N, C-alpha and C positions, 0 to 999 in steps of 0.2 A: 505093340507088345513091348513090355519092359521087363527086363530081368534084374532083380535086385542084386547089388554088388556087395560082396562082403569086404570089410575093411582089409586093406593090404597089411599083411604082417610081415615085418622085416625081421629076419633072424639076427639076433645079437644087438638090436637097437632098442634102447630103453627110452621111454618118454622123458622129456625134460621136466624136472621138478619145479614147481612154482617158486618164485622168490618168496622168502619169509623173513621177517624181521622180528626177532624174539623180543617181546616187550613184557617184562614181568610186572610192571606197574598196572594196576587195574583201573586207575583213574588218571585222566590226564593232569600233568602238572602245569603250573603257571610258567609262562615263557620268561626266561631270564633268571630263573631260580637256580640254586646250586645243583639241585637234583636233575634239572633239565640239561645242564652242562655235563653232568656225569653221564646221563644216558646218551648224549651225543658222543661223548668220548668213548663210551662202551661200544656204541654202534660202529664208530669209526675203527676202533681196534678190532672188532670182529670182522669188519669188512677187509682189513688188511690181512688178518689171519686167513680168511677165506681165500683171498688172492694168492697168498703163499701156498695154500693147499692146492689150488687149481694149478698153479705153475709147477709145483712138484709132480702132480699127477701127469701133467702134459709132458714134462721132461722124462719121467719114467716111461710113458707110452712111446715117446719119440725114440728112446734108446732101444725099447723092444722092437719097434718097427724097423729100425736100422739094422739090428742084429738078426732079424728074421723070426723073432720069438712071438710076434704079434700075429694073431689070426685074422683079425678084422682091422684093416687100416683106418676105417671110419671112426673108430674109437679115438685114435691118435689125432685125427683131423678135428673131430668135435672138441676134444680136450684142449687142443691148441687154439681153436677159435674161441672157446669159452674164456680161457685165460687171457687172450688178446683183448677181447671186448670188456672184460673186468678190469684189465689194466688201463684201458682207454677211459673207462668210467672213473676210476681212481685219479687218473691225471686230471680229468675235467673238474672233479671235486676239489682237488688241490689248487688248481688254477683259480677256481671261483673263490676259494678261501683266501688266497694271496691277494686277489683283486679286492675283496672286501676289506682286508686288512689295510691295503694301501689307500682305499677310499677313506677309512676312518682316520688314518694318519694325516691325510690332506685336509680333512675337516678341522683338525686340531691346529694346524699351522696358520 
C-alpha cells in the first residue's frame, strides 16, 4: 500500500532561478573577432555587476538579521552563500585569466 506524497512546501522559500546569460546576437560570431571580445567584456561586466548586487543584498539581509527585522533567517543565509559562491567563481575566472596572460607572455620571451 503506497500513499502518494505531496511536494513539501516551504513557507518563504523561493526556488532558485536558473543561470542565464543574455546573448543578443542571433548568430555565433567568429572567435577572435572584435565583436567576440566585446561580448566577453560585456559578459564579464555583467557578472561583476551581478556579484555586486548579490553582495549588497546579502549585506542588507545580514543587517536586518542582526537588528531583528528579518522574519526568516534562511533568506540571509542563502543570500550570503550565493554571494560567496559567486565571488569564488569570479576569483577563479580572474586567476585563469592571469595564468593565461602569463603563459602568453612566456611564449614571447
